[in-house]
DRENDO-1510 file (C-alpha; in Angstrom, 1 decimal, always signed):
<recs>
REC; n; res; u; v; w
REC; 1; UNK; +225.1; +100.4; +117.8 .
REC; 2; UNK; +223.4; +103.7; +118.8 .
REC; 3; UNK; +223.0; +104.6; +115.1 .
REC; 4; UNK; +220.9; +101.6; +114.2 .
REC; 5; UNK; +219.0; +101.6; +117.6 .
REC; 6; UNK; +218.1; +105.3; +117.2 .
REC; 7; UNK; +216.8; +104.8; +113.7 .
REC; 8; UNK; +214.7; +101.8; +114.7 .
REC; 9; UNK; +213.2; +103.4; +117.9 .
REC; 10; UNK; +212.6; +106.9; +116.5 .
REC; 11; UNK; +209.1; +106.6; +115.1 .
REC; 12; UNK; +209.4; +110.1; +113.6 .
REC; 13; UNK; +212.0; +108.8; +111.2 .
REC; 14; UNK; +209.7; +108.4; +108.3 .
REC; 15; UNK; +212.5; +107.8; +105.8 .
REC; 16; UNK; +213.9; +104.8; +107.7 .
REC; 17; UNK; +210.4; +103.3; +108.3 .
REC; 18; UNK; +209.4; +103.7; +104.6 .
REC; 19; UNK; +212.7; +102.3; +103.4 .
REC; 20; UNK; +212.3; +99.3; +105.7 .
REC; 21; UNK; +208.8; +98.6; +104.4 .
REC; 22; UNK; +209.8; +98.9; +100.7 .
REC; 23; UNK; +213.0; +96.9; +101.1 .
REC; 24; UNK; +211.3; +94.3; +103.3 .
REC; 25; UNK; +208.6; +93.6; +100.7 .
REC; 26; UNK; +211.2; +93.3; +97.9 .
REC; 27; UNK; +213.4; +91.2; +100.1 .
REC; 28; UNK; +210.5; +88.8; +100.9 .
REC; 29; UNK; +209.8; +88.5; +97.2 .
REC; 30; UNK; +213.5; +87.8; +96.4 .
REC; 31; UNK; +213.6; +85.1; +99.1 .
REC; 32; UNK; +210.4; +83.7; +97.7 .
REC; 33; UNK; +211.9; +83.6; +94.2 .
REC; 34; UNK; +214.9; +81.7; +95.5 .
REC; 35; UNK; +212.7; +78.7; +96.5 .
REC; 36; UNK; +209.5; +79.1; +94.4 .
REC; 37; UNK; +208.2; +80.9; +91.3 .
REC; 38; UNK; +204.7; +80.7; +89.8 .
REC; 39; UNK; +206.3; +79.3; +86.5 .
REC; 40; UNK; +209.6; +78.0; +85.4 .
REC; 41; UNK; +211.5; +81.2; +84.6 .
REC; 42; UNK; +213.5; +79.5; +81.8 .
REC; 43; UNK; +210.7; +77.3; +80.3 .
REC; 44; UNK; +209.4; +78.3; +76.9 .
REC; 45; UNK; +205.8; +78.6; +76.0 .
REC; 46; UNK; +204.3; +78.6; +79.6 .
REC; 47; UNK; +201.8; +81.2; +78.4 .
REC; 48; UNK; +200.8; +83.2; +75.3 .
REC; 49; UNK; +203.4; +85.3; +73.7 .
REC; 50; UNK; +203.6; +89.0; +74.7 .
REC; 51; UNK; +200.5; +88.7; +76.8 .
REC; 52; UNK; +199.8; +91.7; +79.1 .
REC; 53; UNK; +199.6; +91.6; +82.9 .
REC; 54; UNK; +196.8; +89.4; +84.2 .
REC; 55; UNK; +195.9; +87.3; +87.2 .
REC; 56; UNK; +197.6; +84.3; +85.4 .
REC; 57; UNK; +200.8; +86.3; +84.6 .
REC; 58; UNK; +201.2; +89.3; +86.9 .
REC; 59; UNK; +203.8; +91.0; +84.8 .
REC; 60; UNK; +202.7; +89.5; +81.5 .
REC; 61; UNK; +204.7; +87.2; +79.2 .
REC; 62; UNK; +207.7; +87.8; +76.9 .
REC; 63; UNK; +208.2; +86.9; +73.3 .
REC; 64; UNK; +208.9; +83.2; +74.2 .
REC; 65; UNK; +205.8; +82.9; +76.4 .
REC; 66; UNK; +207.8; +82.9; +79.6 .
REC; 67; UNK; +206.3; +84.4; +82.8 .
REC; 68; UNK; +208.0; +87.8; +83.3 .
REC; 69; UNK; +207.1; +87.9; +87.1 .
REC; 70; UNK; +208.9; +84.6; +87.6 .
REC; 71; UNK; +211.9; +85.8; +85.6 .
REC; 72; UNK; +212.0; +89.1; +87.6 .
REC; 73; UNK; +212.0; +87.2; +90.9 .
REC; 74; UNK; +215.0; +85.2; +89.8 .
REC; 75; UNK; +216.7; +88.2; +88.3 .
REC; 76; UNK; +216.2; +90.3; +91.4 .
REC; 77; UNK; +217.8; +87.5; +93.5 .
REC; 78; UNK; +220.8; +87.4; +91.2 .
REC; 79; UNK; +221.2; +91.1; +91.3 .
REC; 80; UNK; +220.8; +91.3; +95.0 .
REC; 81; UNK; +223.3; +88.6; +95.5 .
REC; 82; UNK; +226.0; +90.4; +93.5 .
REC; 83; UNK; +225.2; +93.7; +95.2 .
REC; 84; UNK; +225.4; +92.3; +98.8 .
REC; 85; UNK; +228.6; +90.4; +98.0 .
REC; 86; UNK; +230.1; +93.5; +96.5 .
REC; 87; UNK; +229.3; +95.5; +99.6 .
REC; 88; UNK; +230.6; +92.8; +102.0 .
REC; 89; UNK; +233.9; +92.6; +100.1 .
REC; 90; UNK; +234.3; +96.3; +99.7 .
REC; 91; UNK; +233.1; +97.3; +103.2 .
REC; 92; UNK; +235.1; +94.6; +105.2 .
REC; 93; UNK; +238.4; +95.0; +103.3 .
REC; 94; UNK; +238.0; +98.8; +102.9 .
REC; 95; UNK; +237.1; +99.3; +106.6 .
REC; 96; UNK; +240.1; +97.2; +107.7 .
REC; 97; UNK; +242.5; +99.2; +105.5 .
REC; 98; UNK; +241.0; +102.5; +106.5 .
REC; 99; UNK; +241.1; +101.6; +110.2 .
REC; 100; UNK; +244.8; +100.7; +110.1 .
REC; 101; UNK; +245.8; +103.7; +108.0 .
REC; 102; UNK; +243.6; +106.1; +109.9 .
REC; 103; UNK; +244.8; +104.9; +113.3 .
REC; 104; UNK; +248.5; +104.3; +112.7 .
REC; 105; UNK; +249.2; +106.8; +109.9 .
REC; 106; UNK; +252.8; +107.0; +108.7 .
REC; 107; UNK; +254.3; +105.7; +105.5 .
REC; 108; UNK; +251.8; +102.9; +105.1 .
REC; 109; UNK; +249.0; +105.4; +105.2 .
REC; 110; UNK; +250.6; +107.5; +102.5 .
REC; 111; UNK; +251.3; +104.5; +100.3 .
REC; 112; UNK; +247.8; +102.9; +100.6 .
REC; 113; UNK; +246.0; +106.3; +100.1 .
REC; 114; UNK; +248.0; +107.1; +97.0 .
REC; 115; UNK; +247.1; +103.6; +95.7 .
REC; 116; UNK; +243.5; +104.4; +96.5 .
REC; 117; UNK; +243.7; +107.7; +94.7 .
REC; 118; UNK; +245.1; +105.9; +91.6 .
REC; 119; UNK; +242.2; +103.5; +91.5 .
REC; 120; UNK; +239.5; +106.0; +92.2 .
REC; 121; UNK; +240.8; +108.2; +89.4 .
REC; 122; UNK; +239.3; +105.7; +87.0 .
REC; 123; UNK; +235.5; +105.4; +86.6 .
REC; 124; UNK; +234.5; +102.3; +88.6 .
REC; 125; UNK; +232.4; +100.8; +85.8 .
REC; 126; UNK; +235.2; +101.2; +83.3 .
REC; 127; UNK; +237.7; +99.7; +85.7 .
REC; 128; UNK; +235.3; +96.8; +86.3 .
REC; 129; UNK; +234.9; +96.2; +82.6 .
REC; 130; UNK; +238.7; +96.1; +82.1 .
REC; 131; UNK; +239.0; +93.5; +85.0 .
REC; 132; UNK; +236.2; +91.4; +83.6 .
REC; 133; UNK; +237.9; +91.4; +80.2 .
REC; 134; UNK; +241.0; +90.0; +81.9 .
REC; 135; UNK; +239.3; +87.5; +84.3 .
REC; 136; UNK; +236.3; +86.6; +82.2 .
REC; 137; UNK; +232.5; +87.2; +82.6 .
REC; 138; UNK; +230.0; +85.6; +84.9 .
REC; 139; UNK; +228.0; +86.4; +88.1 .
REC; 140; UNK; +230.7; +85.5; +90.5 .
REC; 141; UNK; +233.5; +87.2; +88.5 .
REC; 142; UNK; +231.4; +90.4; +88.5 .
REC; 143; UNK; +230.8; +90.1; +92.3 .
REC; 144; UNK; +234.5; +89.7; +93.0 .
REC; 145; UNK; +235.6; +92.5; +90.6 .
REC; 146; UNK; +233.0; +95.0; +91.9 .
REC; 147; UNK; +233.9; +94.1; +95.4 .
REC; 148; UNK; +237.6; +95.0; +94.7 .
REC; 149; UNK; +236.7; +98.1; +92.8 .
REC; 150; UNK; +234.5; +99.3; +95.8 .
REC; 151; UNK; +237.3; +98.8; +98.4 .
REC; 152; UNK; +239.0; +102.3; +97.9 .
REC; 153; UNK; +235.8; +104.3; +98.6 .
REC; 154; UNK; +235.1; +102.4; +101.8 .
REC; 155; UNK; +238.8; +102.7; +102.8 .
REC; 156; UNK; +238.8; +106.5; +102.4 .
REC; 157; UNK; +235.6; +106.9; +104.4 .
REC; 158; UNK; +236.9; +104.6; +107.2 .
REC; 159; UNK; +240.2; +106.3; +107.3 .
REC; 160; UNK; +238.6; +109.7; +107.9 .
REC; 161; UNK; +236.4; +108.3; +110.6 .
REC; 162; UNK; +239.1; +106.4; +112.4 .
REC; 163; UNK; +241.7; +109.2; +112.2 .
REC; 164; UNK; +239.2; +111.7; +113.7 .
REC; 165; UNK; +238.7; +109.5; +116.8 .
REC; 166; UNK; +242.2; +108.1; +117.4 .
REC; 167; UNK; +242.9; +110.9; +119.9 .
REC; 168; UNK; +239.5; +111.1; +121.5 .
REC; 169; UNK; +239.3; +111.0; +125.3 .
REC; 170; UNK; +237.8; +107.5; +125.5 .
REC; 171; UNK; +240.5; +106.2; +123.2 .
REC; 172; UNK; +243.3; +107.7; +125.3 .
REC; 173; UNK; +241.6; +106.3; +128.4 .
REC; 174; UNK; +241.6; +102.8; +126.8 .
REC; 175; UNK; +245.3; +103.2; +126.0 .
REC; 176; UNK; +246.1; +104.1; +129.6 .
REC; 177; UNK; +244.2; +101.0; +130.8 .
REC; 178; UNK; +246.4; +98.9; +128.6 .
REC; 179; UNK; +244.0; +98.0; +125.8 .
REC; 180; UNK; +245.7; +96.5; +122.7 .
REC; 181; UNK; +245.5; +98.4; +119.4 .
REC; 182; UNK; +243.2; +95.7; +118.0 .
REC; 183; UNK; +240.7; +96.2; +120.9 .
REC; 184; UNK; +240.9; +100.0; +120.6 .
REC; 185; UNK; +240.2; +99.8; +116.9 .
REC; 186; UNK; +237.3; +97.3; +116.8 .
REC; 187; UNK; +235.8; +97.6; +120.3 .
REC; 188; UNK; +236.2; +101.3; +121.1 .
REC; 189; UNK; +236.4; +103.1; +117.8 .
REC; 190; UNK; +234.5; +101.0; +115.3 .
REC; 191; UNK; +231.1; +101.3; +117.0 .
REC; 192; UNK; +231.5; +105.1; +116.9 .
REC; 193; UNK; +232.0; +105.1; +113.2 .
REC; 194; UNK; +228.8; +103.2; +112.3 .
REC; 195; UNK; +226.9; +106.4; +111.7 .
REC; 196; UNK; +229.3; +107.0; +108.8 .
REC; 197; UNK; +229.9; +103.4; +107.6 .
REC; 198; UNK; +226.2; +102.2; +107.6 .
REC; 199; UNK; +225.0; +105.0; +105.2 .
REC; 200; UNK; +228.0; +104.4; +103.1 .
REC; 201; UNK; +227.1; +100.7; +102.8 .
REC; 202; UNK; +223.6; +101.6; +101.6 .
REC; 203; UNK; +225.0; +103.9; +99.0 .
REC; 204; UNK; +227.5; +101.2; +98.0 .
REC; 205; UNK; +224.6; +98.7; +97.7 .
REC; 206; UNK; +222.7; +101.0; +95.4 .
REC; 207; UNK; +225.8; +101.6; +93.3 .
REC; 208; UNK; +226.5; +97.9; +93.1 .
REC; 209; UNK; +222.9; +97.3; +91.9 .
REC; 210; UNK; +223.3; +99.8; +89.1 .
REC; 211; UNK; +226.8; +98.4; +88.2 .
REC; 212; UNK; +225.5; +94.8; +88.1 .
REC; 213; UNK; +222.5; +95.9; +86.1 .
REC; 214; UNK; +224.7; +97.8; +83.6 .
REC; 215; UNK; +227.1; +94.8; +83.2 .
REC; 216; UNK; +224.3; +92.2; +82.8 .
REC; 217; UNK; +222.6; +94.6; +80.3 .
REC; 218; UNK; +225.8; +94.3; +78.3 .
REC; 219; UNK; +225.8; +90.5; +78.7 .
REC; 220; UNK; +228.8; +90.3; +81.1 .
REC; 221; UNK; +227.0; +88.8; +84.0 .
REC; 222; UNK; +225.6; +85.3; +83.3 .
REC; 223; UNK; +224.4; +83.8; +80.1 .
REC; 224; UNK; +220.9; +83.3; +78.7 .
REC; 225; UNK; +218.5; +81.9; +79.7 .
REC; 226; UNK; +219.7; +82.9; +83.2 .
REC; 227; UNK; +217.8; +86.0; +84.5 .
REC; 228; UNK; +219.2; +89.1; +86.0 .
REC; 229; UNK; +217.5; +92.5; +86.1 .
REC; 230; UNK; +219.9; +94.1; +83.7 .
REC; 231; UNK; +219.6; +91.2; +81.2 .
REC; 232; UNK; +215.9; +91.4; +81.4 .
REC; 233; UNK; +216.0; +95.1; +80.6 .
REC; 234; UNK; +218.2; +94.3; +77.6 .
REC; 235; UNK; +215.6; +91.8; +76.4 .
REC; 236; UNK; +212.8; +94.3; +77.0 .
REC; 237; UNK; +214.6; +97.0; +75.0 .
REC; 238; UNK; +213.5; +95.5; +71.7 .
REC; 239; UNK; +209.9; +95.1; +72.8 .
REC; 240; UNK; +209.1; +98.6; +74.1 .
REC; 241; UNK; +206.3; +99.0; +71.4 .
REC; 242; UNK; +204.8; +95.6; +71.6 .
REC; 243; UNK; +205.3; +94.8; +75.4 .
REC; 244; UNK; +206.1; +98.0; +77.3 .
REC; 245; UNK; +205.1; +96.3; +80.6 .
REC; 246; UNK; +208.3; +94.1; +80.3 .
REC; 247; UNK; +210.6; +97.1; +80.8 .
REC; 248; UNK; +208.3; +99.0; +83.2 .
REC; 249; UNK; +208.0; +96.1; +85.6 .
REC; 250; UNK; +211.7; +95.2; +85.5 .
REC; 251; UNK; +212.8; +98.8; +85.8 .
REC; 252; UNK; +210.3; +99.3; +88.6 .
REC; 253; UNK; +211.9; +96.6; +90.7 .
REC; 254; UNK; +215.3; +98.1; +90.2 .
REC; 255; UNK; +214.0; +101.6; +91.2 .
REC; 256; UNK; +212.1; +100.2; +94.1 .
REC; 257; UNK; +215.1; +98.3; +95.5 .
REC; 258; UNK; +217.4; +101.4; +95.1 .
REC; 259; UNK; +214.8; +103.7; +96.5 .
REC; 260; UNK; +214.0; +101.5; +99.6 .
REC; 261; UNK; +217.7; +101.0; +100.5 .
REC; 262; UNK; +218.4; +104.7; +99.9 .
REC; 263; UNK; +215.6; +105.7; +102.3 .
REC; 264; UNK; +217.2; +103.4; +104.9 .
REC; 265; UNK; +220.5; +105.1; +104.4 .
REC; 266; UNK; +218.9; +108.5; +104.7 .
REC; 267; UNK; +217.2; +107.5; +108.0 .
REC; 268; UNK; +220.5; +106.1; +109.4 .
REC; 269; UNK; +222.2; +109.4; +108.8 .
REC; 270; UNK; +219.9; +110.9; +111.4 .
REC; 271; UNK; +221.3; +108.7; +114.1 .
REC; 272; UNK; +224.6; +109.9; +115.4 .
REC; 273; UNK; +226.3; +109.4; +118.6 .
REC; 274; UNK; +229.4; +108.4; +120.4 .
REC; 275; UNK; +229.7; +105.3; +122.6 .
REC; 276; UNK; +232.3; +105.8; +125.2 .
REC; 277; UNK; +234.4; +102.9; +126.3 .
</recs>
């Protein structure tokens, strides 16, 4: 865990610190929105229609009188859930595939990497749209589909990292001491690949946020009146002249979330090291 420890303890790492602050604030608001919102995000006529930001409605109200701040809190939670689930599926499955292929090589490596190349040849959003057309739309369908689509990118990154360390001195020492392949992979090699995998996970999270927002913008992730950031942007598109704060506040949350996590990833890239067995 040297990568994470170095990033946390290095006070000069401004990117990591700024990213933690921004992401922490947004995460706190998302968790707050999961248990409490100032108004019911789906209730009609809780305030005047298209009212600008005020103390009563921090982000103003939409054309149905709904509190935009409450809807953004709920929408950010839905988007973050899909993004985190996508990264978990993609990172866990991709790292496992990359670890096995990078360490053992051979015919299995060639077969899986050619399959990876075939999947990555298609734009990820387009491939996800095709899968959603087959399996149906909805928040959890999008989460599963995006997770599967993200597996090849994590697998290729993990494969490169594991293959570069499989003949390292500390790995050869572990083999001589009788360590099993599983122990070598996940106890000796895996911690030394975190400086690559953790930044990749932050990039994957940001890509998942954008992918979920794009799909919910097209109406493929949940149904009204359920809120998600992309769906809120879709609603705000028709009110740019009468209520520009709707799009600005919603888009600002998306940008802030991506910017904060991106800074964390930038900071983590500064922490590199190798933990010997």
